[in-house]
N, C-alpha and C positions, 0 to 999 in steps of 0.2 A: 709191732711196737715201734714207734718212731723214735729216733734219737734227736735230742735237742741240738740245734745248731748255734754255736757261739759266734757272735758277730761283733766286730769293732767298727765304729763309724768315725771317719775323719771328716769333720765339718758338722757344726750344730746350728747352721743357719736354717733357712726355710726347708730345704730338701732333707738335710740331716735330721732336723727335728721331726719332720713328717715321718721319716723312716723309724726313728726311735719310738714315736707314738704308735705307729702301726704294729711294731714288735710288741710293745707293752700291752696293747689292746688285743693281741692274739691274731691280728689280721695276717701276720706273716708265718703262721703255723707254729711249729715247735722250734721257736727261735728265742734267744735271749741276747741282750746287749751286754758284752763283757767289759768293753772299754770304749771311751769316746775321746777324740782329740780335736783341737782347734788352736788358733793363734792365741798368744798371750793376752791380746785385747779382749778375748772372749772368755776369760777365766770366770767372771760372774755367771755367765750362761752355762759354761761347762759344769760348774758346781751345782747349779740348779738342776740341770738335766741329770747329772750323775746321782744326785740325791733322790730325785723322783724315780729313777730306774735302778737304784742300788748297783751302780757299776763304777768302775774306776774312770778317772779322767786324767788327761795329760795335755801339755802343749807341744809334745814331741810325737809326731805321728808314728815314728819307728818304735817307740816304747809301748804302743798298744800290743805289740807281739809278746810282751811279758805275760799277757793274760790269755795267751794261746787261743786266739780266735780261729774258727774254721775258715772265716772269710773276713777280709778288710774291705769295707765299702767306702770309696772316696766320694764325698758329697761336698767338697770344698772349693772346687774350681780348677781350671786348667793348670794354674801355677803349681798346685799340689801334685797333680799327676806328673808334671815334668820333674819336680824335685824328689818325689817319694815313691812313685810306682816301681821304678826299677830297683831301688834299694829294698823295698818290701818284697818284691819277687825274688831277689837274690838271697833273701833271708828265709825263703820257703813259703811265704804267704800266698794265699789265693786272694787276688785283688779284683774287685768289681769296680769299674770306672763309670761314674755317672756323667762326668764331664768329657764325653766322647770326643768333642771337638779338639781336645788336646792331642788325641791320637793322630788326627789329620795333620797337625802342625809338626809332628815328629819327622 
Protein backbone atom coordinates (compact mmCIF):
# COMPACT_ATOMS: atom_id res chain seq x y z
CA UNK A 1 0.00 0.00 0.00
CA UNK A 2 1.51 3.33 -1.03
CA UNK A 3 1.33 6.45 1.06
CA UNK A 4 0.18 9.66 -0.58
CA UNK A 5 2.85 12.35 -0.80
CA UNK A 6 1.78 15.90 -0.01
CA UNK A 7 3.49 18.49 -2.20
CA UNK A 8 3.68 22.27 -2.01
CA UNK A 9 4.68 24.09 -5.18
CA UNK A 10 6.24 27.53 -5.22
CA UNK A 11 5.55 29.08 -8.61
CA UNK A 12 2.48 28.62 -10.79
CA UNK A 13 3.99 29.72 -14.09
CA UNK A 14 4.69 27.25 -16.90
CA UNK A 15 6.70 24.70 -14.92
CA UNK A 16 4.64 24.92 -11.72
CA UNK A 17 1.37 24.65 -13.64
CA UNK A 18 2.70 21.62 -15.51
CA UNK A 19 3.61 19.96 -12.21
CA UNK A 20 0.20 20.70 -10.70
CA UNK A 21 -1.50 19.28 -13.80
CA UNK A 22 0.65 16.12 -13.73
CA UNK A 23 -0.19 15.57 -10.07
CA UNK A 24 -3.91 16.17 -10.68
CA UNK A 25 -3.89 13.75 -13.64
CA UNK A 26 -2.19 11.04 -11.59
CA UNK A 27 1.02 11.11 -13.63
CA UNK A 28 3.02 11.69 -10.44
CA UNK A 29 1.74 8.63 -8.62
CA UNK A 30 0.22 8.86 -5.16
CA UNK A 31 0.74 12.59 -4.82
CA UNK A 32 -1.47 15.55 -3.99
CA UNK A 33 -0.90 19.30 -3.98
CA UNK A 34 -1.48 20.68 -0.49
CA UNK A 35 -0.49 24.29 -1.17
CA UNK A 36 0.81 26.61 -3.87
CA UNK A 37 2.60 29.95 -3.64
CA UNK A 38 3.66 32.74 -5.96
CA UNK A 39 4.08 36.53 -6.08
CA UNK A 40 1.20 38.86 -5.28
CA UNK A 41 0.86 39.71 -8.99
CA UNK A 42 -0.08 36.07 -9.54
CA UNK A 43 -3.08 36.05 -7.15
CA UNK A 44 -5.65 35.52 -9.92
CA UNK A 45 -3.67 32.54 -11.22
CA UNK A 46 -3.11 31.23 -7.68
CA UNK A 47 -6.85 31.33 -6.99
CA UNK A 48 -7.63 29.58 -10.26
CA UNK A 49 -5.10 26.78 -9.71
CA UNK A 50 -6.08 26.38 -6.05
CA UNK A 51 -9.76 26.10 -6.96
CA UNK A 52 -9.06 23.50 -9.66
CA UNK A 53 -6.92 21.44 -7.29
CA UNK A 54 -8.68 22.02 -3.97
CA UNK A 55 -5.52 23.25 -2.30
CA UNK A 56 -4.43 26.26 -0.28
CA UNK A 57 -2.68 29.23 -1.86
CA UNK A 58 -0.46 32.00 -0.54
CA UNK A 59 1.88 34.76 -1.61
CA UNK A 60 4.35 33.79 1.13
CA UNK A 61 6.41 30.73 0.18
CA UNK A 62 7.29 30.02 3.81
CA UNK A 63 3.64 29.71 4.79
CA UNK A 64 3.15 26.63 2.59
CA UNK A 65 4.72 24.79 5.53
CA UNK A 66 1.49 25.32 7.52
CA UNK A 67 0.00 22.64 5.25
CA UNK A 68 2.70 20.11 6.21
CA UNK A 69 3.92 19.11 2.76
CA UNK A 70 6.28 16.16 2.46
CA UNK A 71 8.23 18.20 -0.08
CA UNK A 72 8.30 21.79 -1.34
CA UNK A 73 9.04 22.08 -5.05
CA UNK A 74 10.52 25.37 -6.22
CA UNK A 75 9.36 26.22 -9.74
CA UNK A 76 9.59 30.00 -9.59
CA UNK A 77 13.13 30.96 -10.58
CA UNK A 78 16.59 31.48 -9.13
CA UNK A 79 15.54 34.51 -7.08
CA UNK A 80 13.14 32.31 -5.09
CA UNK A 81 15.84 29.72 -4.48
CA UNK A 82 18.19 32.43 -3.18
CA UNK A 83 15.55 33.96 -0.91
CA UNK A 84 13.60 30.96 0.36
CA UNK A 85 15.51 27.67 0.00
CA UNK A 86 17.62 28.07 3.13
CA UNK A 87 14.74 29.37 5.31
CA UNK A 88 12.57 26.45 4.14
CA UNK A 89 15.37 23.97 4.91
CA UNK A 90 15.99 25.57 8.32
CA UNK A 91 12.31 24.99 9.11
CA UNK A 92 12.68 21.29 8.31
CA UNK A 93 11.27 21.22 4.79
CA UNK A 94 12.46 18.89 2.06
CA UNK A 95 13.08 21.19 -0.90
CA UNK A 96 13.34 20.18 -4.56
CA UNK A 97 14.90 22.92 -6.66
CA UNK A 98 13.89 23.17 -10.31
CA UNK A 99 15.99 26.31 -10.91
CA UNK A 100 19.29 24.48 -10.42
CA UNK A 101 21.27 27.36 -11.92
CA UNK A 102 20.71 29.26 -8.67
CA UNK A 103 22.83 26.68 -6.88
CA UNK A 104 25.79 27.38 -9.16
CA UNK A 105 25.56 31.06 -8.30
CA UNK A 106 25.80 30.40 -4.56
